[in-house]
N, C-alpha and C positions, 0 to 999 in steps of 0.2 A: 647425340641424338636429343631431340627435344621431347620431353615428356608432356603428355596432355594434362591439362588442368581439370581436376574433377571437383565438383562442388562438395563441400563438407556436408556430411550427413546429419550433423548435430544442429544445424540451423533450421528453425521452423519455416513452414511454407507461408506464402502470402495469405492463404486461407486461415491459418492459425492466427496471424496478426489481426485479421479482420474479426475473427471470433473474440479475441482478447479485447480489441478496441470496442467492439459492441458491448461486451460485458462491462467494461469500464464506463461506457456511456450509461448503461442501465443502472449501475450502482450509483453513479453520480445523480441520476434522476431520482432514485429512491432517497438519497440523502437530502436533496432539495425538498422533496415531498414530505419527508419526515419533519424537516424544519418548519414548514408551513402548517402541517397538521398539529404539531406540538404547540404552535403559537395559539391555537384555539383553546388549549387547556391551561389553567393557571395554577396547578399544584406543583409542589416541590418534587414529587415522585415522577411526574411527567418530564420535568427538567432533567432529572438523573437518568431516566430511561432514554431520553434524547441524546444526552452526552455519551452514554454507554453505546448506544446504537451507532452514533456517528463515528466514535473511535473504532468500533468493530468494523464497520464498512470501510473506513479509511485505511485500516490495516490490511484488509483484503485487497483493496486497490493498490496499496503500496507494494505488497508481495507480488501481485501480478505484473506491475511495471518493472520491478527489479528482476523478476525471473525471466520475462520475455523480452522487454525492450532494452534492458541493460545486459541481456544474455548471461546473467549470472547462473542460470539453471544449467548451462552447458560448460561453464568455466571450471577451473580447478577448485576443489573444496577449500583450499587455502584462501582464495579471494572471498569466498562466502564467509569464512570465519573472520577475516579482517573487516568485512562490511558489517557483520553482526556485532562485532566488538565495538565498532564506532557507534552504531545505532544504540547499543546498550548504554554506553557511556553518555551519549546525548540524552537518552531517556532519564538516566539517573540525575544528570545535571538539571534537567527541566523539573523533575519532581522535587529536588532539593530546593530549587529557586521558588517553586510554588509553595512549599512548606515554609520557607523563610519569610516570604513577603505576603503571606496570606492575611496576617493580622495587622498589616500596616496600611 
C-alpha cells in the first residue's frame, strides 16, 4: 500500500516568508537611512552610534535569515551549535585581525 504524503508541520507558510521578507526590507531601509542621516553629523560619537546601530540591525537581519530561510529554527539543535561555533570562531578571527592591523 502506498502511504499518502503529508506536508511537514514545521515549515512556515508563505505568509510567514512574506512577513520576514518585509521585515528584512524595512530593516535594510532603516540601515540606509541611518547611514545618510549620520552623514549630516560630524562628531565621533555619531560615528560610534552609527556603527553600533548598523551592527545591531545587521545582527537582527542575520538571525532572521538563518532562522527562516535556512530553516535552522526547525532543524536539530546540533546544527545550530555547529553554526554558532563557526560564527563565533569567525568573529574572534575578525576581532583579532582588527586589533593586529589597527595601528599599521
